[in-house]
N, C-alpha and C positions, 0 to 999 in steps of 0.2 A: 504494499500499499504506500503510495506517495505521501510526502508530508502534507501537501495540499489536501489530498483526500482525507487524511487523518484529521486535519483541522475542520474540514467540512463535516465529517462524521461527528466530531465532538459537538459542533454547533447544532447538528440535527438532534443529538441526544439531550440537548438542553431544552428542546421544545416541549410544549405541553403534551401530555399523553391523555388519550380518551378515557373517560371513566363511565360508571353507570352500567357495567356489564357488557360494553361494546367489545367486538372482536379485536384482537391485538393487531395493530397496524405498524408496519415497518417505518422507522423514522426517515429512511432515505429510499427513493425509488429510482431505478435506472430504466429508461424507456429505450428499447432497441429500435433501430431504423435501418433498413437495408441500404440506404444511401449514405446517411450521415454517420452510422456506426457499422461499417462493413465487417468488423471483427469483434462482434459483441462478446464472444467467449473470453477474449483477452481482458475486456473490461470487467466482465463478471468475475474473473479470477482475482481481480484486485479488490472487489467489494468486501467490506467487513461482514462477518457473520451477524445476522439479524437484519440486514438490509433486504430490499426486495427488487425484483426485476420484472418488467412488463415485456414479454416476448411478443413481437408484432410481425408476423410473416407476410401480412397483406395479401393473403391468398396465394402464396407461392406454391408451386406443385410439390415441393419437397418439405412443406411445412411440418408434416407429421414426423418425418425422419429427423429433420433438424431440430424440431421441438423436443423429441425424445432425448437427443444428445444434450441439448441445452438443459432439459429438466434433470438429467442425471448429474450434470455439473452443478446445478443450483442446489440439489439436495446434498451433494458432498460438501458444498461450501456453507451450508446452513442458510441459504438465501431463499426467501419466500418467492414463489413463482406465480405470476399473473399472466394471462393471455389476453391480448388486445382484440376485443370485439367478437371473438369466436368461442362461444361457450362450449360447443361440441369438441373442439380441439382441446379446450381446457380440461374437459372430462377425460379425454383420451390420454392426456399427459399427466393426469392426477395432480393438476395444478392446485394452488392455494386460493386462486380467485380469478376474476375477470375484470378487465378495464373496458368501459364503454365510452365510445365517442359522445359528444354532447347530444347529437341528434338521435342517439339510441339509448339515452339514459332511461327512457320509459320501459325498456326491456329488462329491467332489473328483475321483475317477477318471473319472467321466462327463464332467466339464468338461474335463479334460486330454485325453481322447480326442477331443473336438471340436476342440481347439486346443492343441497341446503347448506352445506358447510362453507361454500364459497364466500370469500370476501369480495364485494362488488364495489368498484370505484367508477366514477364518471368524470369526464371533462366538463368544465363550465368556464365561460368567458364573460359572464355578466351576472348581475344579481338575479334577474328572472331565470336564467339557466340554473343558477345555484338552487333557487326555490323549486324549480321543476325536478331537479335531481333529488333534492331532499324529500319531496312528496312521493317520489317513486320508491323511496326506501333504501337508497344506496348507503353503503357504510362510510364513504368518504368522497369528496370532490377534489379535483385537481384544477386549480385556478391558474391562469397564465395570460399574458406574460407579466412577471413582477418587475424585472429590470430590463434595460435595453438589450436587444439581441441583434446580432449581425445577420440573422436569417432574413431573406427578403419577404417571408411570409409573416414575420412577427408584427403584431399590432402595437398600438401605443402602450408603453409599459404603465402598469398601475402605480408603481412605486411602493415602498415599504409601508407608508402610512395608510394609503388607500387599501392596500392588501389586508392590513390589520383590521380595518373597519369591516371589510367583507367577511373576514374570519369571525368577527364578533357577532355578526348578524346572520351567519350562514345557518346555524342550527344543526350542523352536521360537521364532522371532522374535515379539515381542509389540508391539502398539500399545496405548496407553492412551486411554480415552475417558471423558468425564463430568466436567463442571466444569473442563475444561482451558482455561486462558487464559494471557495473558502472565505474570501473577503466579504462578498455581499451577504452571505448567510448570517454574518454577525448582526446585520440589521433586522433579521427576522426572528431572532431568538425569543423576543418578548411579544411576538405577533399573536400567539395563541394557536398557531398552526400545529398540526399533528406531525407534519413531516415536510420534507423538501424533495424535489424531483429534478432529474437532469436527463438530457439526451446525449449529444456529443460533448457536453461539458465535462463528462467523466472520461473521455478518451484521451485527453492530453495530460501532460504532467502537472498543469496548473488547474485542472478541473474547471475550465473556463466558462465563458458566458456566451454560448451560441444557441441556447435552447430557444425554440420558436414557439409560436402559439399553437396552431392546429396540428402540424405534422408531428409534434411531440406527443400530444395527448388525445388527439381525435381519431387515432388509428387510421390515418390516411397518409400515403406517401406524398412528398412535396409536389409532385407533378400531377396529382389528381384533383379534380374539382371537389369543393366542399359542398355538403348538403345538410 
């Protein structure tokens, strides 16, 4: 583990933890992306035990075989495994949960019927989206972007203060994504978030700030239209 990742992990562990009998949620999530993180296994191998990874194959024909390899590595490392958008694949991989894009947050009930033990998270980029996800019964939402991102798809950053406001009114555990690294994560320690998330920000030595808005959390590759 790099020094920067160690620092980021320490800040993640200082965040608020959910109470009231909620399912355990990893304090740090790594979102895979076939373009932005072409070697996710290497990144996974650096993650500390207790972190989580969202495996997102985007319908690739080898999703099952690659997913099984990825799942074995995650289990050996003590990393919680989520699958992006594909509940059936999550069942096949014996994953810990499913992450839904914002537009599919309403499918939480379908996912839970397939596997009651699943942790279900959903992307949200606005207060109305957060409310819809909460009403659907998800275990947590992933809000982005928090800080400026170099990705062309990144929206206007919320900033640490606005993010903290959304966390307070969300009524559901919140992850923060977008420009999150060892340095910026210090601004989020008192935000009330349950955890932080990153895409290619974990691929470099400095765990930098390239996380985007939808490609990161909405389970769509960068060159596909959003809906």
